[in-house]
TORTIDO-927749 format. One record per atom (N, C-alpha, C): residue in three letters; x, y, z. Coordinates in steps of 0.1 Angstrom, whole numbers, plus 5000, padded with zeros to 4 digits. Atoms other than C-alpha are relative to their C-alpha. Example, Ala and Ser with C-alpha at 12.3 -4.5 7.8 and 13.67 -1.06 7.14 Angstrom:
// TORTIDO-927749
ALA500949885000;ALA512349555078;ALA500950125000;SER499149895000;SER513749895071;SER499250115008;
END
This chain:
// TORTIDO-927749
MET499850084988;MET376511334023;MET500550095010;LYS499749924989;LYS376711514056;LYS500849915009;LEU499250084990;LEU379511394078;LEU499650065015;SER500149954987;SER379111404116;SER501350065005;HIS498949964993;HIS381411564139;HIS500949895005;GLU499150134996;GLU382611214152;GLU500749944989;GLN499350065013;GLN383211094117;GLN501450094996;VAL498749935003;VAL385611384110;VAL500950005009;LYS498850014989;LYS387411344143;LYS500649864999;HIS499450135003;HIS387710974134;HIS501149994987;ILE499049985011;ILE389211064099;ILE501250065003;ALA498949924994;ALA391411314116;ALA501049925006;ARG499350094992;ARG392711054140;ARG500949894991;LEU499450095008;LEU393410804112;LEU501150074991;ALA498849925006;ALA395411084093;ALA500950055008;ARG499149944988;ARG397211164125;ARG499950165000;MET500249865001;MET395911514123;MET499250055013;GLY500649944988;GLY395111704155;GLY499350114997;LEU500949885004;LEU392111944148;LEU499550065013;SER500949934989;SER390512204171;SER498749984996;GLU501649995001;GLU386812234174;GLU499750084987;ALA500349905010;ALA386812524149;ALA500449934988;GLU499650075012;GLU388912304123;GLU499249894997;THR500850135004;THR386812004127;THR498750044993;GLU501349955007;GLU383612204119;GLU500250064986;LYS499749965014;LYS385412364089;LYS500449894992;PHE499750115009;PHE386612034076;PHE498949934998;ARG501250065002;ARG383211884083;ARG499250054987;SER500749925011;SER381612134059;SER500649994988;GLN499250015013;GLN384312114033;GLN499849864994;VAL500250145004;VAL384511724032;VAL498749964995;SER501450035004;SER380711704031;SER499750064986;ALA500349935013;ALA380811944000;ALA500649924990;ILE499250095008;ILE383411723984;ILE499149874997;LEU500750145001;LEU381411403989;LEU498650034994;ASP501349975008;ASP378111583977;ASP500450014985;SER499750005014;SER380011653944;SER500249864994;PHE499950155005;PHE380911283941;PHE498749944998;GLU501350065001;GLU377411193947;GLU499450034987;VAL500449985013;VAL376511383917;VAL500549924989;LEU499550065011;LEU378811203896;LEU499549845001;ASN500550134998;ASN377410863910;ASN498549984994;GLN501449985006;GLN374010963894;GLN500249994984;VAL500149995015;VAL375410963858;VAL500249864997;ASP500050135005;ASP374810663837;ASP501149974992;THR498650035007;THR378110503825;THR499949864997;THR500050135005;THR376710163815;THR500649984986;ASP499650025012;ASP377610213779;ASP501550084996;VAL498749925002;VAL381010413785;VAL501149885003;PRO499050094999;PRO384010193779;PRO501150075011;ALA499149954991;ALA386610203806;ALA501450054995;ALA498849925006;ALA389610423800;ALA501150035011;THR499049944989;THR392810503819;THR500450154997;HIS499649865003;HIS393310833803;HIS498850084992;SER501249935006;SER391011113791;SER500350034984;ILE499649975014;ILE392811163758;ILE501149874996;PRO499150115003;PRO394610893737;PRO501650045002;LEU498549994998;LEU398310853744;LEU500749964985;GLN499050055010;GLN401010833718;GLN501450005004;ASN498649994995;ASN404710783719;ASN500650134994;ILE499449885007;ILE406411103713;ILE501550015000;PHE498350015001;PHE410010983715;PHE500349964986;ARG499550035013;ARG412010953684;ARG500849875000;GLU499150125001;GLU413710633673;GLU501450035003;ASP498549984999;ASP417310593683;ASP500649984989;GLU499350015014;GLU419610663655;GLU501450005005;ALA498650024999;ALA423310543657;ALA500750124994;HIS499249915006;HIS425710813649;HIS501549975005;ALA498850024997;ALA429410793646;ALA500550095011;SER499549934986;SER431310893680;SER501450074995;TYR498749935002;TYR434311113683;TYR501149895002;PRO499050104998;PRO437610923680;PRO500550005015;GLN499950014987;GLN438610783712;GLN501450085004;GLU498849944997;GLU442210943710;GLU499750165002;GLU500549864998;GLU440511283706;GLU499450045013;ILE500749974988;ILE438511253736;ILE501049985012;LEU499050004989;LEU441311113758;LEU501250115000;ALA499149895000;ALA443511403747;ALA499850095010;ASN500449894991;ASN441511623771;ASN500249965014;ALA500150054988;ALA442011393800;ALA501350045008;PRO498749964992;PRO444511533829;PRO500749875001;GLU499350124998;GLU445511163835;GLU499449914992;ARG500850125006;ARG444710853816;ARG500949885001;GLU499650124997;GLU445510493820;GLU499649914987;GLY500350085012;GLY445610303787;GLY498950084992;SER500949945008;SER442310373769;SER498850065011;PHE501149944990;PHE440410513801;PHE500650135008;PHE499649894991;PHE440310823821;PHE500549965014;LYS499550054987;LYS442310793854;LYS499550125010;VAL500549924990;VAL440610943884;VAL500549965014;GLN499650024985;GLN441410973922;GLN498949925006;SER500850084993;SER440110693942;SER499250065010;ILE500849944989;ILE437210793966;ILE499749915010;LEU500450114990;LEU436910463985;LEU501249995009;GLU498950024989;GLU438810404017;GLU500549874999;
END
């Protein structure tokens, strides 16, 4: 599908692209080549091909969550510079 000079200018205007005359001609040939490639794909018979969202089957690669014992609270809070009850005490950052 060959695009005209005016069609490329219109597409560039829609994309908010300012193109020089040389750039317009360059993009006209490049976009026309891309559309020609898609035209070849349109000729392929896909009537018996089921619709797919991915080219390869997907599988869940994540492991199941496993609960483990945590460190004792007192051991963790022993490293705190300041603590208030069973919490870390931090400086307020709100005014």
